[in-house]
PDB file with SEQRES, HELIX, SHEET and CRYST1 records, atoms N, CA, C and O in Angstrom:
SEQRES   1 A   70  MET VAL LYS MET TYR SER ASN GLU ASN PHE PRO LEU PRO          
SEQRES   2 A   70  VAL VAL GLU GLU LEU ARG ARG LEU GLY HIS ASP VAL LEU          
SEQRES   3 A   70  THR ILE GLN GLU THR GLY LYS ALA GLY GLN ALA GLU ARG          
SEQRES   4 A   70  ASP GLU VAL VAL LEU GLU TYR ALA VAL VAL ASP ASP ARG          
SEQRES   5 A   70  ALA LEU LEU THR SER GLU LYS VAL SER GLY THR VAL SER          
SEQRES   6 A   70  MET PRO PHE LEU THR                                          
HELIX    1 AA1 LEU A   12  ARG A   20  1                                   9    
HELIX    2 AA2 ASP A   40  VAL A   49  1                                  10    
HELIX    3 AA3 PRO A   67  LEU A   69  5                                   3    
SHEET    1 AA1 3 ASP A  24  THR A  27  0                                        
SHEET    2 AA1 3 LYS A   3  SER A   6  1                                        
SHEET    3 AA1 3 ALA A  53  LEU A  55  1                                        
CRYST1    1.000    1.000    1.000  90.00  90.00  90.00 P 1           1          
ATOM      1  N   MET A   1      -3.950   4.237 -16.323  1.00  0.00           N  
ATOM      2  CA  MET A   1      -3.301   4.560 -15.066  1.00  0.00           C  
ATOM      3  C   MET A   1      -3.966   3.768 -13.931  1.00  0.00           C  
ATOM      4  O   MET A   1      -5.188   3.636 -13.863  1.00  0.00           O  
ATOM      5  N   VAL A   2      -3.119   3.258 -13.060  1.00  0.00           N  
ATOM      6  CA  VAL A   2      -3.612   2.482 -11.913  1.00  0.00           C  
ATOM      7  C   VAL A   2      -3.234   3.267 -10.626  1.00  0.00           C  
ATOM      8  O   VAL A   2      -2.125   3.790 -10.517  1.00  0.00           O  
ATOM      9  N   LYS A   3      -4.141   3.334  -9.696  1.00  0.00           N  
ATOM     10  CA  LYS A   3      -3.893   3.931  -8.396  1.00  0.00           C  
ATOM     11  C   LYS A   3      -3.313   2.839  -7.480  1.00  0.00           C  
ATOM     12  O   LYS A   3      -3.874   1.751  -7.358  1.00  0.00           O  
ATOM     13  N   MET A   4      -2.174   3.160  -6.841  1.00  0.00           N  
ATOM     14  CA  MET A   4      -1.515   2.156  -6.003  1.00  0.00           C  
ATOM     15  C   MET A   4      -1.095   2.810  -4.678  1.00  0.00           C  
ATOM     16  O   MET A   4      -0.943   4.028  -4.594  1.00  0.00           O  
ATOM     17  N   TYR A   5      -0.915   1.981  -3.658  1.00  0.00           N  
ATOM     18  CA  TYR A   5      -0.453   2.378  -2.335  1.00  0.00           C  
ATOM     19  C   TYR A   5       0.650   1.444  -1.957  1.00  0.00           C  
ATOM     20  O   TYR A   5       0.435   0.238  -1.837  1.00  0.00           O  
ATOM     21  N   SER A   6       1.877   2.001  -1.759  1.00  0.00           N  
ATOM     22  CA  SER A   6       3.002   1.119  -1.460  1.00  0.00           C  
ATOM     23  C   SER A   6       3.318   1.138   0.018  1.00  0.00           C  
ATOM     24  O   SER A   6       3.382   2.183   0.665  1.00  0.00           O  
ATOM     25  N   ASN A   7       3.513  -0.073   0.523  1.00  0.00           N  
ATOM     26  CA  ASN A   7       3.895  -0.299   1.916  1.00  0.00           C  
ATOM     27  C   ASN A   7       5.342   0.170   2.091  1.00  0.00           C  
ATOM     28  O   ASN A   7       6.051   0.338   1.099  1.00  0.00           O  
ATOM     29  N   GLU A   8       5.790   0.382   3.323  1.00  0.00           N  
ATOM     30  CA  GLU A   8       7.127   0.927   3.511  1.00  0.00           C  
ATOM     31  C   GLU A   8       8.273  -0.036   3.150  1.00  0.00           C  
ATOM     32  O   GLU A   8       9.422   0.392   3.037  1.00  0.00           O  
ATOM     33  N   ASN A   9       7.979  -1.292   2.975  1.00  0.00           N  
ATOM     34  CA  ASN A   9       9.014  -2.223   2.558  1.00  0.00           C  
ATOM     35  C   ASN A   9       9.124  -2.360   1.053  1.00  0.00           C  
ATOM     36  O   ASN A   9       9.987  -3.091   0.568  1.00  0.00           O  
ATOM     37  N   PHE A  10       8.278  -1.680   0.303  1.00  0.00           N  
ATOM     38  CA  PHE A  10       8.276  -1.801  -1.145  1.00  0.00           C  
ATOM     39  C   PHE A  10       9.399  -0.922  -1.725  1.00  0.00           C  
ATOM     40  O   PHE A  10       9.551   0.216  -1.280  1.00  0.00           O  
ATOM     41  N   PRO A  11      10.180  -1.394  -2.685  1.00  0.00           N  
ATOM     42  CA  PRO A  11      11.340  -0.681  -3.196  1.00  0.00           C  
ATOM     43  C   PRO A  11      10.969   0.661  -3.866  1.00  0.00           C  
ATOM     44  O   PRO A  11      10.161   0.698  -4.793  1.00  0.00           O  
ATOM     45  N   LEU A  12      11.561   1.726  -3.390  1.00  0.00           N  
ATOM     46  CA  LEU A  12      11.318   3.095  -3.918  1.00  0.00           C  
ATOM     47  C   LEU A  12      11.655   3.196  -5.419  1.00  0.00           C  
ATOM     48  O   LEU A  12      10.925   3.865  -6.151  1.00  0.00           O  
ATOM     49  N   PRO A  13      12.741   2.552  -5.904  1.00  0.00           N  
ATOM     50  CA  PRO A  13      12.986   2.647  -7.347  1.00  0.00           C  
ATOM     51  C   PRO A  13      11.849   2.091  -8.201  1.00  0.00           C  
ATOM     52  O   PRO A  13      11.628   2.562  -9.317  1.00  0.00           O  
ATOM     53  N   VAL A  14      11.127   1.098  -7.690  1.00  0.00           N  
ATOM     54  CA  VAL A  14       9.998   0.534  -8.407  1.00  0.00           C  
ATOM     55  C   VAL A  14       8.860   1.553  -8.390  1.00  0.00           C  
ATOM     56  O   VAL A  14       8.197   1.750  -9.408  1.00  0.00           O  
ATOM     57  N   VAL A  15       8.625   2.205  -7.244  1.00  0.00           N  
ATOM     58  CA  VAL A  15       7.600   3.254  -7.148  1.00  0.00           C  
ATOM     59  C   VAL A  15       7.913   4.362  -8.137  1.00  0.00           C  
ATOM     60  O   VAL A  15       7.029   4.833  -8.852  1.00  0.00           O  
ATOM     61  N   GLU A  16       9.162   4.775  -8.177  1.00  0.00           N  
ATOM     62  CA  GLU A  16       9.544   5.877  -9.090  1.00  0.00           C  
ATOM     63  C   GLU A  16       9.344   5.465 -10.552  1.00  0.00           C  
ATOM     64  O   GLU A  16       8.927   6.293 -11.362  1.00  0.00           O  
ATOM     65  N   GLU A  17       9.624   4.232 -10.902  1.00  0.00           N  
ATOM     66  CA  GLU A  17       9.423   3.775 -12.298  1.00  0.00           C  
ATOM     67  C   GLU A  17       7.925   3.695 -12.618  1.00  0.00           C  
ATOM     68  O   GLU A  17       7.505   4.075 -13.711  1.00  0.00           O  
ATOM     69  N   LEU A  18       7.130   3.210 -11.682  1.00  0.00           N  
ATOM     70  CA  LEU A  18       5.675   3.165 -11.914  1.00  0.00           C  
ATOM     71  C   LEU A  18       5.132   4.587 -12.155  1.00  0.00           C  
ATOM     72  O   LEU A  18       4.302   4.812 -13.036  1.00  0.00           O  
ATOM     73  N   ARG A  19       5.623   5.529 -11.348  1.00  0.00           N  
ATOM     74  CA  ARG A  19       5.202   6.927 -11.546  1.00  0.00           C  
ATOM     75  C   ARG A  19       5.658   7.434 -12.929  1.00  0.00           C  
ATOM     76  O   ARG A  19       4.909   8.129 -13.615  1.00  0.00           O  
ATOM     77  N   ARG A  20       6.882   7.083 -13.327  1.00  0.00           N  
ATOM     78  CA  ARG A  20       7.374   7.520 -14.634  1.00  0.00           C  
ATOM     79  C   ARG A  20       6.505   7.010 -15.745  1.00  0.00           C  
ATOM     80  O   ARG A  20       6.342   7.659 -16.779  1.00  0.00           O  
ATOM     81  N   LEU A  21       5.935   5.813 -15.519  1.00  0.00           N  
ATOM     82  CA  LEU A  21       5.047   5.186 -16.511  1.00  0.00           C  
ATOM     83  C   LEU A  21       3.618   5.748 -16.448  1.00  0.00           C  
ATOM     84  O   LEU A  21       2.751   5.321 -17.211  1.00  0.00           O  
ATOM     85  N   GLY A  22       3.375   6.694 -15.548  1.00  0.00           N  
ATOM     86  CA  GLY A  22       2.098   7.343 -15.462  1.00  0.00           C  
ATOM     87  C   GLY A  22       1.117   6.859 -14.411  1.00  0.00           C  
ATOM     88  O   GLY A  22      -0.035   7.292 -14.375  1.00  0.00           O  
ATOM     89  N   HIS A  23       1.577   5.961 -13.557  1.00  0.00           N  
ATOM     90  CA  HIS A  23       0.688   5.449 -12.499  1.00  0.00           C  
ATOM     91  C   HIS A  23       0.682   6.397 -11.291  1.00  0.00           C  
ATOM     92  O   HIS A  23       1.646   7.126 -11.057  1.00  0.00           O  
ATOM     93  N   ASP A  24      -0.399   6.373 -10.545  1.00  0.00           N  
ATOM     94  CA  ASP A  24      -0.590   7.213  -9.359  1.00  0.00           C  
ATOM     95  C   ASP A  24      -0.220   6.342  -8.152  1.00  0.00           C  
ATOM     96  O   ASP A  24      -1.033   5.560  -7.657  1.00  0.00           O  
ATOM     97  N   VAL A  25       1.026   6.497  -7.693  1.00  0.00           N  
ATOM     98  CA  VAL A  25       1.499   5.673  -6.565  1.00  0.00           C  
ATOM     99  C   VAL A  25       1.695   6.572  -5.357  1.00  0.00           C  
ATOM    100  O   VAL A  25       2.449   7.544  -5.409  1.00  0.00           O  
ATOM    101  N   LEU A  26       1.016   6.241  -4.276  1.00  0.00           N  
ATOM    102  CA  LEU A  26       1.133   6.922  -3.000  1.00  0.00           C  
ATOM    103  C   LEU A  26       1.900   5.981  -2.074  1.00  0.00           C  
ATOM    104  O   LEU A  26       1.578   4.796  -1.978  1.00  0.00           O  
ATOM    105  N   THR A  27       2.912   6.512  -1.394  1.00  0.00           N  
ATOM    106  CA  THR A  27       3.680   5.691  -0.456  1.00  0.00           C  
ATOM    107  C   THR A  27       3.212   5.876   0.943  1.00  0.00           C  
ATOM    108  O   THR A  27       2.645   6.921   1.262  1.00  0.00           O  
ATOM    109  N   ILE A  28       3.419   4.911   1.798  1.00  0.00           N  
ATOM    110  CA  ILE A  28       3.038   5.049   3.209  1.00  0.00           C  
ATOM    111  C   ILE A  28       3.832   6.144   3.851  1.00  0.00           C  
ATOM    112  O   ILE A  28       3.360   6.767   4.802  1.00  0.00           O  
ATOM    113  N   GLN A  29       5.043   6.407   3.358  1.00  0.00           N  
ATOM    114  CA  GLN A  29       5.815   7.507   3.891  1.00  0.00           C  
ATOM    115  C   GLN A  29       5.122   8.862   3.631  1.00  0.00           C  
ATOM    116  O   GLN A  29       5.119   9.753   4.480  1.00  0.00           O  
ATOM    117  N   GLU A  30       4.547   8.978   2.444  1.00  0.00           N  
ATOM    118  CA  GLU A  30       3.865  10.234   2.089  1.00  0.00           C  
ATOM    119  C   GLU A  30       2.619  10.471   2.903  1.00  0.00           C  
ATOM    120  O   GLU A  30       2.179  11.615   3.018  1.00  0.00           O  
ATOM    121  N   THR A  31       2.044   9.456   3.463  1.00  0.00           N  
ATOM    122  CA  THR A  31       0.838   9.587   4.295  1.00  0.00           C  
ATOM    123  C   THR A  31       1.176   9.875   5.754  1.00  0.00           C  
ATOM    124  O   THR A  31       0.293  10.155   6.564  1.00  0.00           O  
ATOM    125  N   GLY A  32       2.477   9.803   6.079  1.00  0.00           N  
ATOM    126  CA  GLY A  32       2.907  10.034   7.459  1.00  0.00           C  
ATOM    127  C   GLY A  32       2.720   8.818   8.370  1.00  0.00           C  
ATOM    128  O   GLY A  32       2.816   8.936   9.591  1.00  0.00           O  
ATOM    129  N   LYS A  33       2.458   7.666   7.784  1.00  0.00           N  
ATOM    130  CA  LYS A  33       2.205   6.479   8.584  1.00  0.00           C  
ATOM    131  C   LYS A  33       3.393   5.504   8.654  1.00  0.00           C  
ATOM    132  O   LYS A  33       3.284   4.435   9.255  1.00  0.00           O  
ATOM    133  N   ALA A  34       4.521   5.873   8.042  1.00  0.00           N  
ATOM    134  CA  ALA A  34       5.702   5.006   8.057  1.00  0.00           C  
ATOM    135  C   ALA A  34       6.251   4.888   9.465  1.00  0.00           C  
ATOM    136  O   ALA A  34       6.210   5.831  10.255  1.00  0.00           O  
ATOM    137  N   GLY A  35       6.769   3.700   9.756  1.00  0.00           N  
ATOM    138  CA  GLY A  35       7.415   3.450  11.047  1.00  0.00           C  
ATOM    139  C   GLY A  35       6.441   3.340  12.236  1.00  0.00           C  
ATOM    140  O   GLY A  35       6.865   3.351  13.391  1.00  0.00           O  
ATOM    141  N   GLN A  36       5.160   3.235  11.947  1.00  0.00           N  
ATOM    142  CA  GLN A  36       4.160   3.156  13.033  1.00  0.00           C  
ATOM    143  C   GLN A  36       3.722   1.739  13.299  1.00  0.00           C  
ATOM    144  O   GLN A  36       2.827   1.507  14.112  1.00  0.00           O  
ATOM    145  N   ALA A  37       4.331   0.795  12.633  1.00  0.00           N  
ATOM    146  CA  ALA A  37       4.006  -0.640  12.810  1.00  0.00           C  
ATOM    147  C   ALA A  37       2.515  -0.895  12.663  1.00  0.00           C  
ATOM    148  O   ALA A  37       1.906  -1.602  13.466  1.00  0.00           O  
ATOM    149  N   GLU A  38       1.924  -0.288  11.593  1.00  0.00           N  
ATOM    150  CA  GLU A  38       0.501  -0.510  11.331  1.00  0.00           C  
ATOM    151  C   GLU A  38       0.273  -1.980  11.013  1.00  0.00           C  
ATOM    152  O   GLU A  38       1.073  -2.612  10.322  1.00  0.00           O  
ATOM    153  N   ARG A  39      -0.819  -2.509  11.522  1.00  0.00           N  
ATOM    154  CA  ARG A  39      -1.227  -3.887  11.188  1.00  0.00           C  
ATOM    155  C   ARG A  39      -1.534  -3.968   9.734  1.00  0.00           C  
ATOM    156  O   ARG A  39      -1.951  -2.983   9.124  1.00  0.00           O  
ATOM    157  N   ASP A  40      -1.330  -5.161   9.148  1.00  0.00           N  
ATOM    158  CA  ASP A  40      -1.619  -5.384   7.737  1.00  0.00           C  
ATOM    159  C   ASP A  40      -3.039  -4.978   7.363  1.00  0.00           C  
ATOM    160  O   ASP A  40      -3.274  -4.398   6.303  1.00  0.00           O  
ATOM    161  N   GLU A  41      -3.987  -5.294   8.253  1.00  0.00           N  
ATOM    162  CA  GLU A  41      -5.370  -4.946   7.997  1.00  0.00           C  
ATOM    163  C   GLU A  41      -5.589  -3.448   7.839  1.00  0.00           C  
ATOM    164  O   GLU A  41      -6.380  -3.013   7.003  1.00  0.00           O  
ATOM    165  N   VAL A  42      -4.882  -2.660   8.648  1.00  0.00           N  
ATOM    166  CA  VAL A  42      -5.025  -1.192   8.599  1.00  0.00           C  
ATOM    167  C   VAL A  42      -4.421  -0.639   7.265  1.00  0.00           C  
ATOM    168  O   VAL A  42      -4.987   0.251   6.630  1.00  0.00           O  
ATOM    169  N   VAL A  43      -3.275  -1.196   6.882  1.00  0.00           N  
ATOM    170  CA  VAL A  43      -2.661  -0.733   5.634  1.00  0.00           C  
ATOM    171  C   VAL A  43      -3.552  -1.125   4.463  1.00  0.00           C  
ATOM    172  O   VAL A  43      -3.752  -0.323   3.550  1.00  0.00           O  
ATOM    173  N   LEU A  44      -4.083  -2.325   4.471  1.00  0.00           N  
ATOM    174  CA  LEU A  44      -4.975  -2.802   3.392  1.00  0.00           C  
ATOM    175  C   LEU A  44      -6.243  -1.930   3.353  1.00  0.00           C  
ATOM    176  O   LEU A  44      -6.714  -1.547   2.282  1.00  0.00           O  
ATOM    177  N   GLU A  45      -6.772  -1.633   4.521  1.00  0.00           N  
ATOM    178  CA  GLU A  45      -8.016  -0.850   4.568  1.00  0.00           C  
ATOM    179  C   GLU A  45      -7.795   0.549   3.933  1.00  0.00           C  
ATOM    180  O   GLU A  45      -8.641   1.043   3.187  1.00  0.00           O  
ATOM    181  N   TYR A  46      -6.646   1.164   4.248  1.00  0.00           N  
ATOM    182  CA  TYR A  46      -6.350   2.454   3.694  1.00  0.00           C  
ATOM    183  C   TYR A  46      -6.325   2.401   2.156  1.00  0.00           C  
ATOM    184  O   TYR A  46      -6.838   3.292   1.480  1.00  0.00           O  
ATOM    185  N   ALA A  47      -5.720   1.339   1.632  1.00  0.00           N  
ATOM    186  CA  ALA A  47      -5.649   1.193   0.179  1.00  0.00           C  
ATOM    187  C   ALA A  47      -7.039   0.973  -0.418  1.00  0.00           C  
ATOM    188  O   ALA A  47      -7.385   1.588  -1.427  1.00  0.00           O  
ATOM    189  N   VAL A  48      -7.822   0.115   0.189  1.00  0.00           N  
ATOM    190  CA  VAL A  48      -9.148  -0.209  -0.306  1.00  0.00           C  
ATOM    191  C   VAL A  48     -10.049   1.038  -0.290  1.00  0.00           C  
ATOM    192  O   VAL A  48     -10.720   1.334  -1.279  1.00  0.00           O  
ATOM    193  N   VAL A  49     -10.060   1.759   0.832  1.00  0.00           N  
ATOM    194  CA  VAL A  49     -10.908   2.930   0.981  1.00  0.00           C  
ATOM    195  C   VAL A  49     -10.553   3.987  -0.046  1.00  0.00           C  
ATOM    196  O   VAL A  49     -11.427   4.693  -0.550  1.00  0.00           O  
ATOM    197  N   ASP A  50      -9.239   4.100  -0.363  1.00  0.00           N  
ATOM    198  CA  ASP A  50      -8.794   5.096  -1.337  1.00  0.00           C  
ATOM    199  C   ASP A  50      -8.786   4.545  -2.764  1.00  0.00           C  
ATOM    200  O   ASP A  50      -8.246   5.177  -3.672  1.00  0.00           O  
ATOM    201  N   ASP A  51      -9.393   3.350  -2.963  1.00  0.00           N  
ATOM    202  CA  ASP A  51      -9.489   2.717  -4.262  1.00  0.00           C  
ATOM    203  C   ASP A  51      -8.136   2.484  -4.916  1.00  0.00           C  
ATOM    204  O   ASP A  51      -7.942   2.784  -6.094  1.00  0.00           O  
ATOM    205  N   ARG A  52      -7.175   1.930  -4.114  1.00  0.00           N  
ATOM    206  CA  ARG A  52      -5.816   1.701  -4.629  1.00  0.00           C  
ATOM    207  C   ARG A  52      -5.462   0.226  -4.472  1.00  0.00           C  
ATOM    208  O   ARG A  52      -5.932  -0.457  -3.562  1.00  0.00           O  
ATOM    209  N   ALA A  53      -4.630  -0.235  -5.376  1.00  0.00           N  
ATOM    210  CA  ALA A  53      -4.008  -1.572  -5.220  1.00  0.00           C  
ATOM    211  C   ALA A  53      -2.863  -1.436  -4.246  1.00  0.00           C  
ATOM    212  O   ALA A  53      -2.138  -0.440  -4.251  1.00  0.00           O  
ATOM    213  N   LEU A  54      -2.705  -2.452  -3.404  1.00  0.00           N  
ATOM    214  CA  LEU A  54      -1.640  -2.446  -2.397  1.00  0.00           C  
ATOM    215  C   LEU A  54      -0.380  -3.057  -2.960  1.00  0.00           C  
ATOM    216  O   LEU A  54      -0.416  -4.179  -3.466  1.00  0.00           O  
ATOM    217  N   LEU A  55       0.751  -2.340  -2.886  1.00  0.00           N  
ATOM    218  CA  LEU A  55       2.035  -2.876  -3.279  1.00  0.00           C  
ATOM    219  C   LEU A  55       2.847  -3.222  -2.016  1.00  0.00           C  
ATOM    220  O   LEU A  55       3.068  -2.347  -1.178  1.00  0.00           O  
ATOM    221  N   THR A  56       3.281  -4.442  -1.870  1.00  0.00           N  
ATOM    222  CA  THR A  56       4.049  -4.857  -0.747  1.00  0.00           C  
ATOM    223  C   THR A  56       4.959  -5.993  -1.159  1.00  0.00           C  
ATOM    224  O   THR A  56       4.649  -6.759  -2.071  1.00  0.00           O  
ATOM    225  N   SER A  57       6.084  -6.090  -0.477  1.00  0.00           N  
ATOM    226  CA  SER A  57       6.966  -7.254  -0.731  1.00  0.00           C  
ATOM    227  C   SER A  57       6.980  -8.191   0.441  1.00  0.00           C  
ATOM    228  O   SER A  57       7.821  -9.088   0.499  1.00  0.00           O  
ATOM    229  N   GLU A  58       6.070  -8.011   1.383  1.00  0.00           N  
ATOM    230  CA  GLU A  58       5.946  -8.864   2.538  1.00  0.00           C  
ATOM    231  C   GLU A  58       5.254 -10.169   2.143  1.00  0.00           C  
ATOM    232  O   GLU A  58       4.388 -10.189   1.268  1.00  0.00           O  
ATOM    233  N   LYS A  59       5.645 -11.235   2.791  1.00  0.00           N  
ATOM    234  CA  LYS A  59       4.926 -12.479   2.626  1.00  0.00           C  
ATOM    235  C   LYS A  59       3.804 -12.496   3.690  1.00  0.00           C  
ATOM    236  O   LYS A  59       4.014 -12.195   4.865  1.00  0.00           O  
ATOM    237  N   VAL A  60       2.639 -12.857   3.219  1.00  0.00           N  
ATOM    238  CA  VAL A  60       1.499 -12.863   4.135  1.00  0.00           C  
ATOM    239  C   VAL A  60       1.269 -14.322   4.562  1.00  0.00           C  
ATOM    240  O   VAL A  60       1.177 -15.228   3.734  1.00  0.00           O  
ATOM    241  N   SER A  61       1.182 -14.507   5.857  1.00  0.00           N  
ATOM    242  CA  SER A  61       0.848 -15.855   6.355  1.00  0.00           C  
ATOM    243  C   SER A  61      -0.430 -15.760   7.127  1.00  0.00           C  
ATOM    244  O   SER A  61      -0.666 -14.785   7.841  1.00  0.00           O  
ATOM    245  N   GLY A  62      -1.238 -16.740   6.995  1.00  0.00           N  
ATOM    246  CA  GLY A  62      -2.530 -16.715   7.680  1.00  0.00           C  
ATOM    247  C   GLY A  62      -3.568 -15.970   6.891  1.00  0.00           C  
ATOM    248  O   GLY A  62      -3.473 -15.853   5.669  1.00  0.00           O  
ATOM    249  N   THR A  63      -4.552 -15.472   7.585  1.00  0.00           N  
ATOM    250  CA  THR A  63      -5.698 -14.805   6.964  1.00  0.00           C  
ATOM    251  C   THR A  63      -5.754 -13.327   7.400  1.00  0.00           C  
ATOM    252  O   THR A  63      -5.543 -13.002   8.569  1.00  0.00           O  
ATOM    253  N   VAL A  64      -6.030 -12.488   6.479  1.00  0.00           N  
ATOM    254  CA  VAL A  64      -6.187 -11.041   6.810  1.00  0.00           C  
ATOM    255  C   VAL A  64      -7.671 -10.790   6.866  1.00  0.00           C  
ATOM    256  O   VAL A  64      -8.390 -11.046   5.900  1.00  0.00           O  
ATOM    257  N   SER A  65      -8.135 -10.283   8.006  1.00  0.00           N  
ATOM    258  CA  SER A  65      -9.536  -9.967   8.199  1.00  0.00           C  
ATOM    259  C   SER A  65      -9.843  -8.622   7.612  1.00  0.00           C  
ATOM    260  O   SER A  65      -9.061  -7.689   7.788  1.00  0.00           O  
ATOM    261  N   MET A  66     -10.978  -8.478   6.903  1.00  0.00           N  
ATOM    262  CA  MET A  66     -11.334  -7.229   6.269  1.00  0.00           C  
ATOM    263  C   MET A  66     -12.762  -6.845   6.640  1.00  0.00           C  
ATOM    264  O   MET A  66     -13.625  -6.826   5.762  1.00  0.00           O  
ATOM    265  N   PRO A  67     -13.046  -6.536   7.910  1.00  0.00           N  
ATOM    266  CA  PRO A  67     -14.397  -6.223   8.308  1.00  0.00           C  
ATOM    267  C   PRO A  67     -14.936  -4.950   7.660  1.00  0.00           C  
ATOM    268  O   PRO A  67     -16.151  -4.770   7.573  1.00  0.00           O  
ATOM    269  N   PHE A  68     -14.054  -4.071   7.206  1.00  0.00           N  
ATOM    270  CA  PHE A  68     -14.449  -2.827   6.588  1.00  0.00           C  
ATOM    271  C   PHE A  68     -15.117  -3.036   5.251  1.00  0.00           C  
ATOM    272  O   PHE A  68     -15.725  -2.106   4.722  1.00  0.00           O  
ATOM    273  N   LEU A  69     -15.027  -4.229   4.684  1.00  0.00           N  
ATOM    274  CA  LEU A  69     -15.622  -4.527   3.387  1.00  0.00           C  
ATOM    275  C   LEU A  69     -17.064  -5.048   3.505  1.00  0.00           C  
ATOM    276  O   LEU A  69     -17.765  -5.206   2.506  1.00  0.00           O  
ATOM    277  N   THR A  70     -17.481  -5.308   4.739  1.00  0.00           N  
ATOM    278  CA  THR A  70     -18.826  -5.860   4.956  1.00  0.00           C  
ATOM    279  C   THR A  70     -19.858  -4.758   5.212  1.00  0.00           C  
ATOM    280  O   THR A  70     -21.037  -5.052   5.414  1.00  0.00           O  
TER     281      THR A  70                                                      
END                                                                             
């Protein structure tokens, strides 16, 4: 089982299938953070702190700063 955190743009049918397969998937909607225009760094930090892989379908351009890892 893999712990995952899905961003609000990630397809819900995929989340549901991953759960059916036994994975622990938490959605940004379930955390109450959907629609808040969280910066990528904040979303990634939440996933890292909770020991989850981040699921997103966004294209990332540039560099994401992760000061919380230092």
